[in-house]
C-alpha positions in Angstrom: -0.8 -3.2 22.4 -2.0 -5.8 19.9 -2.6 -5.0 16.2 -5.1 -6.7 14.0 -2.1 -8.1 12.0 -1.0 -10.0 15.1 -4.9 -11.5 15.6 -4.7 -12.4 11.9 -1.3 -14.3 12.6 -1.8 -15.8 15.8 -5.5 -17.0 14.9 -4.7 -18.0 11.4 -7.5 -15.9 10.0 -8.0 -14.8 6.2 -7.7 -11.3 5.1 -10.7 -10.7 2.9 -10.3 -7.1 2.3 -9.6 -3.8 4.1 -5.5 -4.9 4.2 -4.7 -1.0 4.6 -6.1 -1.2 8.3 -4.0 -4.5 9.3 -1.9 -2.1 11.6 -5.0 -1.1 13.8 -4.4 -1.0 17.4 -7.0 -3.9 19.0 -8.9 -2.6 22.4 -10.9 -5.5 22.6 -13.8 -7.3 21.3 -17.3 -7.8 20.6 -19.3 -10.7 19.8 -22.8 -10.2 18.4 -25.1 -10.6 15.0 -27.7 -8.2 15.8 -26.4 -4.8 14.4 -28.1 -2.7 16.9 -26.8 -4.8 19.6 -23.1 -3.7 18.3 -24.3 -0.1 17.4 -25.2 0.3 21.2 -22.6 -1.6 22.9 -19.3 -2.1 20.8 -16.4 0.7 21.6 -13.9 2.1 19.4 -10.7 -0.3 18.4 -12.8 -3.2 19.2 -12.8 -6.7 16.8 -16.5 -7.4 15.6 -17.2 -11.2 15.6 -20.3 -11.9 13.4 -21.7 -14.3 10.9 -23.2 -11.2 8.8 -21.8 -10.8 5.7 -23.5 -7.6 4.0 -22.8 -3.9 3.6 -24.8 -2.8 6.7 -21.6 -4.2 9.0 -19.3 -1.9 7.2 -21.4 1.4 8.3 -21.6 0.0 12.0 -17.8 -0.6 11.8 -17.2 2.7 10.5 -19.4 4.7 12.7 -18.2 3.0 15.9 -14.7 3.0 14.5 -14.1 -0.8 14.9 -10.5 -2.1 14.7 -11.6 -5.3 12.3 -14.7 -7.4 11.5 -14.3 -11.4 12.0 -16.7 -13.4 10.1 -17.3 -16.9 11.4 -18.0 -20.4 10.0 -16.2 -19.8 6.8 -18.4 -16.8 5.5 -16.8 -14.3 3.2 -18.0 -10.6 2.9 -20.4 -9.7 0.0 -18.9 -7.9 -3.0 -19.7 -4.5 -1.7 -19.1 -5.1 1.8 -15.7 -6.0 0.9 -15.3 -2.8 -1.5 -16.6 -0.8 1.1 -13.9 -2.3 3.9 -11.2 -1.6 1.1 -12.3 2.3 0.8 -12.3 2.5 4.8 -9.1 0.4 5.5 -11.0 -1.4 8.0 -10.2 -5.4 7.9 -13.0 -7.7 7.1 -11.2 -11.2 8.0 -12.4 -14.8 7.6 -12.2 -17.9 10.0 -13.4 -21.3 9.5 -14.0 -21.4 13.5 -17.3 -21.1 15.0 -18.4 -18.1 17.1 -17.6 -19.4 20.7 -14.7 -20.9 19.5 -12.8 -17.5 17.9 -14.5 -15.6 20.6 -12.8 -17.6 23.2 -9.3 -17.5 21.7 -9.7 -13.7 20.7 -10.6 -13.2 24.8 -7.4 -15.1 25.7 -5.2 -13.2 22.9 -6.4 -9.9 24.7 -6.4 -10.5 28.3 
């Protein structure tokens, strides 16, 4: 099974925070910028692709037991987001790719 670290290396992602969680297994992916949508539909072990950078993303990632968060378009986590990511060991990753591109690449990696 693929781990977060495999996705980081294969997609050339930057690890912004939460590096302790790089060995988390990845069960799938979910792409959305609407927090209520992610809360209702993402499943345990998924990687969440979003442009949201505020601390609420960590609350949802923790609640849903997500494997990692990928921020698109070169976004970086806000400081309190990164701190929470480090506390919980849920990696926040960043890419310069747009949402559509990274979603497709992650899909191809996981299928």
